[in-house]
PyMOL CGO cylinders between C-alpha atoms (Angstrom):
from pymol import cmd
from pymol.cgo import CYLINDER

trace = [
    CYLINDER, 72.95, 10.80, 26.27, 74.91, 11.61, 23.23, 0.3, 1, 1, 1, 1, 1, 1,
    CYLINDER, 74.91, 11.61, 23.23, 71.58, 10.08, 21.24, 0.3, 1, 1, 1, 1, 1, 1,
    CYLINDER, 71.58, 10.08, 21.24, 69.34, 12.08, 22.97, 0.3, 1, 1, 1, 1, 1, 1,
    CYLINDER, 69.34, 12.08, 22.97, 71.48, 15.38, 22.52, 0.3, 1, 1, 1, 1, 1, 1,
    CYLINDER, 71.48, 15.38, 22.52, 71.84, 14.55, 18.76, 0.3, 1, 1, 1, 1, 1, 1,
    CYLINDER, 71.84, 14.55, 18.76, 68.36, 14.15, 18.60, 0.3, 1, 1, 1, 1, 1, 1,
    CYLINDER, 68.36, 14.15, 18.60, 67.25, 17.38, 20.55, 0.3, 1, 1, 1, 1, 1, 1,
    CYLINDER, 67.25, 17.38, 20.55, 70.04, 19.41, 18.67, 0.3, 1, 1, 1, 1, 1, 1,
    CYLINDER, 70.04, 19.41, 18.67, 69.40, 18.22, 14.75, 0.3, 1, 1, 1, 1, 1, 1,
    CYLINDER, 69.40, 18.22, 14.75, 66.35, 15.79, 14.59, 0.3, 1, 1, 1, 1, 1, 1,
    CYLINDER, 66.35, 15.79, 14.59, 64.04, 17.90, 16.26, 0.3, 1, 1, 1, 1, 1, 1,
    CYLINDER, 64.04, 17.90, 16.26, 64.64, 21.19, 14.54, 0.3, 1, 1, 1, 1, 1, 1,
    CYLINDER, 64.64, 21.19, 14.54, 64.23, 19.25, 11.20, 0.3, 1, 1, 1, 1, 1, 1,
    CYLINDER, 64.23, 19.25, 11.20, 61.40, 17.86, 12.18, 0.3, 1, 1, 1, 1, 1, 1,
    CYLINDER, 61.40, 17.86, 12.18, 59.52, 21.16, 13.40, 0.3, 1, 1, 1, 1, 1, 1,
    CYLINDER, 59.52, 21.16, 13.40, 60.80, 23.13, 10.21, 0.3, 1, 1, 1, 1, 1, 1,
    CYLINDER, 60.80, 23.13, 10.21, 59.35, 20.26, 8.04, 0.3, 1, 1, 1, 1, 1, 1,
    CYLINDER, 59.35, 20.26, 8.04, 55.88, 20.39, 9.90, 0.3, 1, 1, 1, 1, 1, 1,
    CYLINDER, 55.88, 20.39, 9.90, 55.82, 24.08, 9.98, 0.3, 1, 1, 1, 1, 1, 1,
    CYLINDER, 55.82, 24.08, 9.98, 56.51, 23.81, 6.32, 0.3, 1, 1, 1, 1, 1, 1,
    CYLINDER, 56.51, 23.81, 6.32, 53.87, 21.62, 5.87, 0.3, 1, 1, 1, 1, 1, 1,
    CYLINDER, 53.87, 21.62, 5.87, 51.43, 23.90, 7.72, 0.3, 1, 1, 1, 1, 1, 1,
    CYLINDER, 51.43, 23.90, 7.72, 52.32, 26.87, 5.78, 0.3, 1, 1, 1, 1, 1, 1,
    CYLINDER, 52.32, 26.87, 5.78, 51.54, 24.96, 2.51, 0.3, 1, 1, 1, 1, 1, 1,
    CYLINDER, 51.54, 24.96, 2.51, 48.22, 23.40, 3.78, 0.3, 1, 1, 1, 1, 1, 1,
    CYLINDER, 48.22, 23.40, 3.78, 46.75, 26.39, 4.76, 0.3, 1, 1, 1, 1, 1, 1,
    CYLINDER, 46.75, 26.39, 4.76, 48.51, 29.58, 4.49, 0.3, 1, 1, 1, 1, 1, 1,
    CYLINDER, 48.51, 29.58, 4.49, 50.39, 30.07, 1.26, 0.3, 1, 1, 1, 1, 1, 1,
    CYLINDER, 50.39, 30.07, 1.26, 51.28, 27.31, -1.74, 0.3, 1, 1, 1, 1, 1, 1,
    CYLINDER, 51.28, 27.31, -1.74, 53.47, 27.73, -4.91, 0.3, 1, 1, 1, 1, 1, 1,
    CYLINDER, 53.47, 27.73, -4.91, 52.57, 27.09, -8.38, 0.3, 1, 1, 1, 1, 1, 1,
    CYLINDER, 52.57, 27.09, -8.38, 53.88, 27.05, -11.77, 0.3, 1, 1, 1, 1, 1, 1,
    CYLINDER, 53.88, 27.05, -11.77, 51.89, 28.39, -14.80, 0.3, 1, 1, 1, 1, 1, 1,
    CYLINDER, 51.89, 28.39, -14.80, 52.25, 25.97, -17.30, 0.3, 1, 1, 1, 1, 1, 1,
    CYLINDER, 52.25, 25.97, -17.30, 50.00, 27.51, -20.42, 0.3, 1, 1, 1, 1, 1, 1,
    CYLINDER, 50.00, 27.51, -20.42, 49.50, 30.72, -22.00, 0.3, 1, 1, 1, 1, 1, 1,
    CYLINDER, 49.50, 30.72, -22.00, 45.75, 30.91, -20.98, 0.3, 1, 1, 1, 1, 1, 1,
    CYLINDER, 45.75, 30.91, -20.98, 46.46, 34.18, -18.61, 0.3, 1, 1, 1, 1, 1, 1,
    CYLINDER, 46.46, 34.18, -18.61, 48.38, 35.73, -20.77, 0.3, 1, 1, 1, 1, 1, 1,
    CYLINDER, 48.38, 35.73, -20.77, 49.70, 38.62, -20.76, 0.3, 1, 1, 1, 1, 1, 1,
    CYLINDER, 49.70, 38.62, -20.76, 48.94, 38.81, -16.94, 0.3, 1, 1, 1, 1, 1, 1,
    CYLINDER, 48.94, 38.81, -16.94, 50.90, 35.56, -16.23, 0.3, 1, 1, 1, 1, 1, 1,
    CYLINDER, 50.90, 35.56, -16.23, 53.38, 33.93, -18.66, 0.3, 1, 1, 1, 1, 1, 1,
    CYLINDER, 53.38, 33.93, -18.66, 54.41, 30.30, -19.11, 0.3, 1, 1, 1, 1, 1, 1,
    CYLINDER, 54.41, 30.30, -19.11, 57.16, 29.56, -16.80, 0.3, 1, 1, 1, 1, 1, 1,
    CYLINDER, 57.16, 29.56, -16.80, 55.83, 32.30, -13.99, 0.3, 1, 1, 1, 1, 1, 1,
    CYLINDER, 55.83, 32.30, -13.99, 56.12, 31.12, -10.42, 0.3, 1, 1, 1, 1, 1, 1,
    CYLINDER, 56.12, 31.12, -10.42, 53.49, 32.41, -8.35, 0.3, 1, 1, 1, 1, 1, 1,
    CYLINDER, 53.49, 32.41, -8.35, 52.15, 32.16, -4.63, 0.3, 1, 1, 1, 1, 1, 1,
    CYLINDER, 52.15, 32.16, -4.63, 48.65, 31.70, -3.92, 0.3, 1, 1, 1, 1, 1, 1,
    CYLINDER, 48.65, 31.70, -3.92, 47.08, 32.59, -0.62, 0.3, 1, 1, 1, 1, 1, 1,
    CYLINDER, 47.08, 32.59, -0.62, 44.81, 30.18, 0.66, 0.3, 1, 1, 1, 1, 1, 1,
    CYLINDER, 44.81, 30.18, 0.66, 44.21, 31.40, 4.00, 0.3, 1, 1, 1, 1, 1, 1,
    CYLINDER, 44.21, 31.40, 4.00, 42.08, 34.41, 2.53, 0.3, 1, 1, 1, 1, 1, 1,
    CYLINDER, 42.08, 34.41, 2.53, 39.84, 32.07, 0.86, 0.3, 1, 1, 1, 1, 1, 1,
    CYLINDER, 39.84, 32.07, 0.86, 39.24, 29.83, 4.04, 0.3, 1, 1, 1, 1, 1, 1,
    CYLINDER, 39.24, 29.83, 4.04, 40.88, 27.12, 5.88, 0.3, 1, 1, 1, 1, 1, 1,
    CYLINDER, 40.88, 27.12, 5.88, 40.25, 23.53, 3.89, 0.3, 1, 1, 1, 1, 1, 1,
    CYLINDER, 40.25, 23.53, 3.89, 40.98, 20.26, 6.05, 0.3, 1, 1, 1, 1, 1, 1,
    CYLINDER, 40.98, 20.26, 6.05, 43.16, 18.42, 3.97, 0.3, 1, 1, 1, 1, 1, 1,
    CYLINDER, 43.16, 18.42, 3.97, 41.73, 15.83, 1.55, 0.3, 1, 1, 1, 1, 1, 1,
    CYLINDER, 41.73, 15.83, 1.55, 38.05, 16.98, 2.43, 0.3, 1, 1, 1, 1, 1, 1,
    CYLINDER, 38.05, 16.98, 2.43, 35.60, 19.60, 1.29, 0.3, 1, 1, 1, 1, 1, 1,
    CYLINDER, 35.60, 19.60, 1.29, 35.49, 21.00, 4.80, 0.3, 1, 1, 1, 1, 1, 1,
    CYLINDER, 35.49, 21.00, 4.80, 36.38, 24.46, 4.72, 0.3, 1, 1, 1, 1, 1, 1,
    CYLINDER, 36.38, 24.46, 4.72, 35.88, 27.15, 7.65, 0.3, 1, 1, 1, 1, 1, 1,
    CYLINDER, 35.88, 27.15, 7.65, 36.99, 30.72, 8.60, 0.3, 1, 1, 1, 1, 1, 1,
    CYLINDER, 36.99, 30.72, 8.60, 36.48, 31.96, 5.12, 0.3, 1, 1, 1, 1, 1, 1,
    CYLINDER, 36.48, 31.96, 5.12, 37.99, 35.53, 5.40, 0.3, 1, 1, 1, 1, 1, 1,
    CYLINDER, 37.99, 35.53, 5.40, 36.80, 36.50, 2.12, 0.3, 1, 1, 1, 1, 1, 1,
    CYLINDER, 36.80, 36.50, 2.12, 34.90, 35.20, -0.79, 0.3, 1, 1, 1, 1, 1, 1,
    CYLINDER, 34.90, 35.20, -0.79, 36.65, 35.64, -4.59, 0.3, 1, 1, 1, 1, 1, 1,
    CYLINDER, 36.65, 35.64, -4.59, 35.49, 38.68, -5.99, 0.3, 1, 1, 1, 1, 1, 1,
    CYLINDER, 35.49, 38.68, -5.99, 35.44, 40.01, -9.39, 0.3, 1, 1, 1, 1, 1, 1,
    CYLINDER, 35.44, 40.01, -9.39, 38.64, 40.60, -10.97, 0.3, 1, 1, 1, 1, 1, 1,
    CYLINDER, 38.64, 40.60, -10.97, 40.59, 38.11, -8.53, 0.3, 1, 1, 1, 1, 1, 1,
    CYLINDER, 40.59, 38.11, -8.53, 42.73, 35.55, -10.19, 0.3, 1, 1, 1, 1, 1, 1,
    CYLINDER, 42.73, 35.55, -10.19, 42.31, 32.34, -8.11, 0.3, 1, 1, 1, 1, 1, 1,
    CYLINDER, 42.31, 32.34, -8.11, 43.57, 28.82, -8.51, 0.3, 1, 1, 1, 1, 1, 1,
    CYLINDER, 43.57, 28.82, -8.51, 41.21, 26.08, -7.97, 0.3, 1, 1, 1, 1, 1, 1,
    CYLINDER, 41.21, 26.08, -7.97, 40.04, 22.30, -8.76, 0.3, 1, 1, 1, 1, 1, 1,
    CYLINDER, 40.04, 22.30, -8.76, 39.29, 21.71, -12.16, 0.3, 1, 1, 1, 1, 1, 1,
    CYLINDER, 39.29, 21.71, -12.16, 35.81, 20.45, -11.89, 0.3, 1, 1, 1, 1, 1, 1,
    CYLINDER, 35.81, 20.45, -11.89, 36.01, 18.01, -14.90, 0.3, 1, 1, 1, 1, 1, 1,
    CYLINDER, 36.01, 18.01, -14.90, 39.22, 16.51, -13.53, 0.3, 1, 1, 1, 1, 1, 1,
    CYLINDER, 39.22, 16.51, -13.53, 39.97, 16.85, -9.77, 0.3, 1, 1, 1, 1, 1, 1,
    CYLINDER, 39.97, 16.85, -9.77, 43.59, 15.71, -10.23, 0.3, 1, 1, 1, 1, 1, 1,
    CYLINDER, 43.59, 15.71, -10.23, 44.42, 19.36, -11.90, 0.3, 1, 1, 1, 1, 1, 1,
    CYLINDER, 44.42, 19.36, -11.90, 44.62, 22.67, -10.88, 0.3, 1, 1, 1, 1, 1, 1,
    CYLINDER, 44.62, 22.67, -10.88, 43.74, 25.70, -13.13, 0.3, 1, 1, 1, 1, 1, 1,
    CYLINDER, 43.74, 25.70, -13.13, 44.43, 29.40, -12.68, 0.3, 1, 1, 1, 1, 1, 1,
    CYLINDER, 44.43, 29.40, -12.68, 41.56, 31.91, -14.40, 0.3, 1, 1, 1, 1, 1, 1,
    CYLINDER, 41.56, 31.91, -14.40, 40.09, 35.33, -13.14, 0.3, 1, 1, 1, 1, 1, 1,
    CYLINDER, 40.09, 35.33, -13.14, 36.80, 35.86, -11.94, 0.3, 1, 1, 1, 1, 1, 1,
    CYLINDER, 36.80, 35.86, -11.94, 34.15, 37.39, -13.92, 0.3, 1, 1, 1, 1, 1, 1,
    CYLINDER, 34.15, 37.39, -13.92, 30.88, 36.71, -12.43, 0.3, 1, 1, 1, 1, 1, 1,
    CYLINDER, 30.88, 36.71, -12.43, 29.47, 36.27, -9.21, 0.3, 1, 1, 1, 1, 1, 1,
    CYLINDER, 29.47, 36.27, -9.21, 27.13, 33.73, -7.54, 0.3, 1, 1, 1, 1, 1, 1,
    CYLINDER, 27.13, 33.73, -7.54, 23.68, 34.62, -8.73, 0.3, 1, 1, 1, 1, 1, 1,
    CYLINDER, 23.68, 34.62, -8.73, 24.74, 37.04, -11.39, 0.3, 1, 1, 1, 1, 1, 1,
    CYLINDER, 24.74, 37.04, -11.39, 23.44, 36.61, -15.00, 0.3, 1, 1, 1, 1, 1, 1,
    CYLINDER, 23.44, 36.61, -15.00, 26.50, 36.66, -17.55, 0.3, 1, 1, 1, 1, 1, 1,
    CYLINDER, 26.50, 36.66, -17.55, 26.31, 37.03, -21.28, 0.3, 1, 1, 1, 1, 1, 1,
    CYLINDER, 26.31, 37.03, -21.28, 28.99, 37.99, -24.09, 0.3, 1, 1, 1, 1, 1, 1,
    CYLINDER, 28.99, 37.99, -24.09, 28.35, 39.85, -27.10, 0.3, 1, 1, 1, 1, 1, 1,
    CYLINDER, 28.35, 39.85, -27.10, 30.95, 40.58, -29.71, 0.3, 1, 1, 1, 1, 1, 1,
    CYLINDER, 30.95, 40.58, -29.71, 33.58, 40.01, -26.87, 0.3, 1, 1, 1, 1, 1, 1,
    CYLINDER, 33.58, 40.01, -26.87, 32.00, 42.39, -24.59, 0.3, 1, 1, 1, 1, 1, 1,
    CYLINDER, 32.00, 42.39, -24.59, 30.95, 40.96, -21.23, 0.3, 1, 1, 1, 1, 1, 1,
    CYLINDER, 30.95, 40.96, -21.23, 27.40, 42.00, -19.87, 0.3, 1, 1, 1, 1, 1, 1,
    CYLINDER, 27.40, 42.00, -19.87, 26.66, 41.07, -16.08, 0.3, 1, 1, 1, 1, 1, 1,
    CYLINDER, 26.66, 41.07, -16.08, 23.19, 41.73, -15.15, 0.3, 1, 1, 1, 1, 1, 1,
    CYLINDER, 23.19, 41.73, -15.15, 22.61, 43.41, -18.51, 0.3, 1, 1, 1, 1, 1, 1,
    CYLINDER, 22.61, 43.41, -18.51, 25.36, 45.96, -17.85, 0.3, 1, 1, 1, 1, 1, 1,
    CYLINDER, 25.36, 45.96, -17.85, 28.30, 46.23, -19.66, 0.3, 1, 1, 1, 1, 1, 1,
    CYLINDER, 28.30, 46.23, -19.66, 31.32, 45.00, -17.45, 0.3, 1, 1, 1, 1, 1, 1,
    CYLINDER, 31.32, 45.00, -17.45, 34.46, 47.27, -17.54, 0.3, 1, 1, 1, 1, 1, 1,
    CYLINDER, 34.46, 47.27, -17.54, 36.87, 44.82, -18.65, 0.3, 1, 1, 1, 1, 1, 1,
    CYLINDER, 36.87, 44.82, -18.65, 40.71, 45.65, -18.62, 0.3, 1, 1, 1, 1, 1, 1,
    CYLINDER, 40.71, 45.65, -18.62, 41.76, 42.01, -18.54, 0.3, 1, 1, 1, 1, 1, 1,
    CYLINDER, 41.76, 42.01, -18.54, 40.83, 40.64, -21.61, 0.3, 1, 1, 1, 1, 1, 1,
    CYLINDER, 40.83, 40.64, -21.61, 43.22, 40.07, -24.51, 0.3, 1, 1, 1, 1, 1, 1,
    CYLINDER, 43.22, 40.07, -24.51, 42.26, 39.12, -28.10, 0.3, 1, 1, 1, 1, 1, 1,
    CYLINDER, 42.26, 39.12, -28.10, 44.92, 37.76, -30.62, 0.3, 1, 1, 1, 1, 1, 1,
    CYLINDER, 44.92, 37.76, -30.62, 42.69, 35.49, -33.06, 0.3, 1, 1, 1, 1, 1, 1,
    CYLINDER, 42.69, 35.49, -33.06, 39.38, 36.25, -34.61, 0.3, 1, 1, 1, 1, 1, 1,
    CYLINDER, 39.38, 36.25, -34.61, 37.51, 33.47, -33.44, 0.3, 1, 1, 1, 1, 1, 1,
    CYLINDER, 37.51, 33.47, -33.44, 33.71, 34.40, -34.04, 0.3, 1, 1, 1, 1, 1, 1,
    CYLINDER, 33.71, 34.40, -34.04, 32.89, 31.19, -32.17, 0.3, 1, 1, 1, 1, 1, 1,
    CYLINDER, 32.89, 31.19, -32.17, 34.12, 32.45, -28.91, 0.3, 1, 1, 1, 1, 1, 1,
    CYLINDER, 34.12, 32.45, -28.91, 32.71, 36.28, -29.45, 0.3, 1, 1, 1, 1, 1, 1,
    CYLINDER, 32.71, 36.28, -29.45, 29.38, 35.37, -28.23, 0.3, 1, 1, 1, 1, 1, 1,
    CYLINDER, 29.38, 35.37, -28.23, 28.20, 33.48, -25.08, 0.3, 1, 1, 1, 1, 1, 1,
    CYLINDER, 28.20, 33.48, -25.08, 25.12, 33.01, -23.03, 0.3, 1, 1, 1, 1, 1, 1,
    CYLINDER, 25.12, 33.01, -23.03, 23.20, 34.04, -21.22, 0.3, 1, 1, 1, 1, 1, 1,
    CYLINDER, 23.20, 34.04, -21.22, 23.45, 31.85, -18.20, 0.3, 1, 1, 1, 1, 1, 1,
    CYLINDER, 23.45, 31.85, -18.20, 22.57, 32.48, -14.48, 0.3, 1, 1, 1, 1, 1, 1,
    CYLINDER, 22.57, 32.48, -14.48, 25.39, 31.48, -12.12, 0.3, 1, 1, 1, 1, 1, 1,
    CYLINDER, 25.39, 31.48, -12.12, 24.21, 28.99, -9.37, 0.3, 1, 1, 1, 1, 1, 1,
    CYLINDER, 24.21, 28.99, -9.37, 24.53, 30.16, -5.51, 0.3, 1, 1, 1, 1, 1, 1,
    CYLINDER, 24.53, 30.16, -5.51, 27.82, 29.10, -4.26, 0.3, 1, 1, 1, 1, 1, 1,
    CYLINDER, 27.82, 29.10, -4.26, 29.58, 29.04, -7.82, 0.3, 1, 1, 1, 1, 1, 1,
    CYLINDER, 29.58, 29.04, -7.82, 31.85, 31.38, -10.08, 0.3, 1, 1, 1, 1, 1, 1,
    CYLINDER, 31.85, 31.38, -10.08, 32.24, 31.93, -13.37, 0.3, 1, 1, 1, 1, 1, 1,
    CYLINDER, 32.24, 31.93, -13.37, 36.01, 32.32, -14.58, 0.3, 1, 1, 1, 1, 1, 1,
    CYLINDER, 36.01, 32.32, -14.58, 37.66, 33.09, -17.75, 0.3, 1, 1, 1, 1, 1, 1,
    CYLINDER, 37.66, 33.09, -17.75, 41.26, 33.15, -18.90, 0.3, 1, 1, 1, 1, 1, 1,
    CYLINDER, 41.26, 33.15, -18.90, 42.65, 36.90, -19.72, 0.3, 1, 1, 1, 1, 1, 1,
    CYLINDER, 42.65, 36.90, -19.72, 44.26, 35.31, -23.06, 0.3, 1, 1, 1, 1, 1, 1,
    CYLINDER, 44.26, 35.31, -23.06, 40.18, 35.10, -24.36, 0.3, 1, 1, 1, 1, 1, 1,
    CYLINDER, 40.18, 35.10, -24.36, 41.13, 33.10, -27.72, 0.3, 1, 1, 1, 1, 1, 1,
    CYLINDER, 41.13, 33.10, -27.72, 42.93, 30.44, -25.92, 0.3, 1, 1, 1, 1, 1, 1,
    CYLINDER, 42.93, 30.44, -25.92, 41.47, 29.62, -22.80, 0.3, 1, 1, 1, 1, 1, 1,
    CYLINDER, 41.47, 29.62, -22.80, 39.38, 26.61, -21.60, 0.3, 1, 1, 1, 1, 1, 1,
    CYLINDER, 39.38, 26.61, -21.60, 37.21, 28.46, -19.13, 0.3, 1, 1, 1, 1, 1, 1,
    CYLINDER, 37.21, 28.46, -19.13, 33.60, 28.63, -17.72, 0.3, 1, 1, 1, 1, 1, 1,
    CYLINDER, 33.60, 28.63, -17.72, 32.62, 29.20, -21.44, 0.3, 1, 1, 1, 1, 1, 1,
    CYLINDER, 32.62, 29.20, -21.44, 33.28, 25.42, -21.97, 0.3, 1, 1, 1, 1, 1, 1,
    CYLINDER, 33.28, 25.42, -21.97, 32.93, 23.35, -19.01, 0.3, 1, 1, 1, 1, 1, 1,
    CYLINDER, 32.93, 23.35, -19.01, 30.94, 25.46, -16.40, 0.3, 1, 1, 1, 1, 1, 1,
    CYLINDER, 30.94, 25.46, -16.40, 31.19, 26.87, -12.87, 0.3, 1, 1, 1, 1, 1, 1,
    CYLINDER, 31.19, 26.87, -12.87, 33.71, 26.68, -10.30, 0.3, 1, 1, 1, 1, 1, 1,
    CYLINDER, 33.71, 26.68, -10.30, 32.22, 25.88, -6.70, 0.3, 1, 1, 1, 1, 1, 1,
    CYLINDER, 32.22, 25.88, -6.70, 33.64, 28.28, -3.93, 0.3, 1, 1, 1, 1, 1, 1,
    CYLINDER, 33.64, 28.28, -3.93, 33.36, 25.78, -1.27, 0.3, 1, 1, 1, 1, 1, 1,
    CYLINDER, 33.36, 25.78, -1.27, 34.73, 22.65, -2.85, 0.3, 1, 1, 1, 1, 1, 1,
    CYLINDER, 34.73, 22.65, -2.85, 37.13, 23.68, -5.53, 0.3, 1, 1, 1, 1, 1, 1,
    CYLINDER, 37.13, 23.68, -5.53, 38.71, 27.23, -4.49, 0.3, 1, 1, 1, 1, 1, 1,
    CYLINDER, 38.71, 27.23, -4.49, 42.33, 26.84, -3.47, 0.3, 1, 1, 1, 1, 1, 1,
    CYLINDER, 42.33, 26.84, -3.47, 43.49, 30.27, -2.85, 0.3, 1, 1, 1, 1, 1, 1,
    CYLINDER, 43.49, 30.27, -2.85, 44.10, 33.67, -4.57, 0.3, 1, 1, 1, 1, 1, 1,
    CYLINDER, 44.10, 33.67, -4.57, 47.00, 34.17, -6.66, 0.3, 1, 1, 1, 1, 1, 1,
    CYLINDER, 47.00, 34.17, -6.66, 49.26, 37.35, -5.42, 0.3, 1, 1, 1, 1, 1, 1,
    CYLINDER, 49.26, 37.35, -5.42, 52.83, 37.38, -6.29, 0.3, 1, 1, 1, 1, 1, 1,
    CYLINDER, 52.83, 37.38, -6.29, 55.27, 36.01, -8.97, 0.3, 1, 1, 1, 1, 1, 1,
    CYLINDER, 55.27, 36.01, -8.97, 57.97, 34.85, -7.08, 0.3, 1, 1, 1, 1, 1, 1,
    CYLINDER, 57.97, 34.85, -7.08, 60.46, 33.68, -9.95, 0.3, 1, 1, 1, 1, 1, 1,
    CYLINDER, 60.46, 33.68, -9.95, 59.93, 33.19, -13.86, 0.3, 1, 1, 1, 1, 1, 1,
    CYLINDER, 59.93, 33.19, -13.86, 62.17, 31.37, -16.23, 0.3, 1, 1, 1, 1, 1, 1,
    CYLINDER, 62.17, 31.37, -16.23, 63.57, 27.86, -16.49, 0.3, 1, 1, 1, 1, 1, 1,
    CYLINDER, 63.57, 27.86, -16.49, 62.80, 25.26, -13.92, 0.3, 1, 1, 1, 1, 1, 1,
    CYLINDER, 62.80, 25.26, -13.92, 65.04, 25.57, -10.80, 0.3, 1, 1, 1, 1, 1, 1,
    CYLINDER, 65.04, 25.57, -10.80, 67.26, 22.35, -11.66, 0.3, 1, 1, 1, 1, 1, 1,
    CYLINDER, 67.26, 22.35, -11.66, 68.13, 24.03, -14.67, 0.3, 1, 1, 1, 1, 1, 1,
    CYLINDER, 68.13, 24.03, -14.67, 69.14, 27.34, -13.75, 0.3, 1, 1, 1, 1, 1, 1,
    CYLINDER, 69.14, 27.34, -13.75, 72.42, 25.89, -12.38, 0.3, 1, 1, 1, 1, 1, 1,
    CYLINDER, 72.42, 25.89, -12.38, 73.62, 26.40, -16.32, 0.3, 1, 1, 1, 1, 1, 1,
    CYLINDER, 73.62, 26.40, -16.32, 75.12, 29.56, -16.84, 0.3, 1, 1, 1, 1, 1, 1,
    CYLINDER, 75.12, 29.56, -16.84, 73.81, 29.66, -20.28, 0.3, 1, 1, 1, 1, 1, 1,
    CYLINDER, 73.81, 29.66, -20.28, 70.03, 29.70, -19.15, 0.3, 1, 1, 1, 1, 1, 1,
    CYLINDER, 70.03, 29.70, -19.15, 70.39, 32.59, -16.76, 0.3, 1, 1, 1, 1, 1, 1,
    CYLINDER, 70.39, 32.59, -16.76, 69.43, 35.00, -19.85, 0.3, 1, 1, 1, 1, 1, 1,
    CYLINDER, 69.43, 35.00, -19.85, 66.17, 32.94, -19.80, 0.3, 1, 1, 1, 1, 1, 1,
    CYLINDER, 66.17, 32.94, -19.80, 65.08, 34.23, -16.21, 0.3, 1, 1, 1, 1, 1, 1,
    CYLINDER, 65.08, 34.23, -16.21, 62.66, 37.27, -16.63, 0.3, 1, 1, 1, 1, 1, 1,
    CYLINDER, 62.66, 37.27, -16.63, 64.36, 39.40, -13.95, 0.3, 1, 1, 1, 1, 1, 1,
    CYLINDER, 64.36, 39.40, -13.95, 61.68, 41.99, -14.16, 0.3, 1, 1, 1, 1, 1, 1,
    CYLINDER, 61.68, 41.99, -14.16, 58.86, 39.83, -13.23, 0.3, 1, 1, 1, 1, 1, 1,
    CYLINDER, 58.86, 39.83, -13.23, 60.38, 38.50, -10.08, 0.3, 1, 1, 1, 1, 1, 1,
    CYLINDER, 60.38, 38.50, -10.08, 58.18, 40.26, -7.12, 0.3, 1, 1, 1, 1, 1, 1,
    CYLINDER, 58.18, 40.26, -7.12, 55.47, 41.20, -9.67, 0.3, 1, 1, 1, 1, 1, 1,
    CYLINDER, 55.47, 41.20, -9.67, 52.17, 41.74, -7.71, 0.3, 1, 1, 1, 1, 1, 1,
    CYLINDER, 52.17, 41.74, -7.71, 49.51, 39.93, -9.49, 0.3, 1, 1, 1, 1, 1, 1,
    CYLINDER, 49.51, 39.93, -9.49, 46.11, 42.02, -10.43, 0.3, 1, 1, 1, 1, 1, 1,
]
cmd.load_cgo(trace, "trace")
């Protein structure tokens, strides 16, 4: 009886909590850390973000089967996706072009279907003539053209192609929940000054 009582009072709640956490991570929300400067100044190295997986469709784990896609990624959305050239890696970029559209870059200006696109996100630091012009290319059905906000320092669709909406998109980034040293280092009081307090809770646009 004591063993059953112990299991019911202590083991069952832990198992249920773990299952709920795994369910949430698999289908609803997942945490990611920004490892590079390709999305600066929107996202900085050390930002920890949450990604809404549910909105882009529920994927059966370890398969490419997705159902109940509430909304496809739209222009301007920041998405996390499986890197098409190495599926062991996750990338984060901004959606610039949608399926079926023609994209061309002339002197760092982006044209979608031959019309100048409003681009408040592009950030340029270096003069890199090789990146100022690109295309034109047409985006295949079921795919996206993505770019980093730090246009001079981003490996994106200009280099390796398109993101498949059904097979590659994990979810849409929506909030920064922490920014600073790794969690296991913040017990060091002298590292508290490195925490970017103002970024915590910032919505991602």
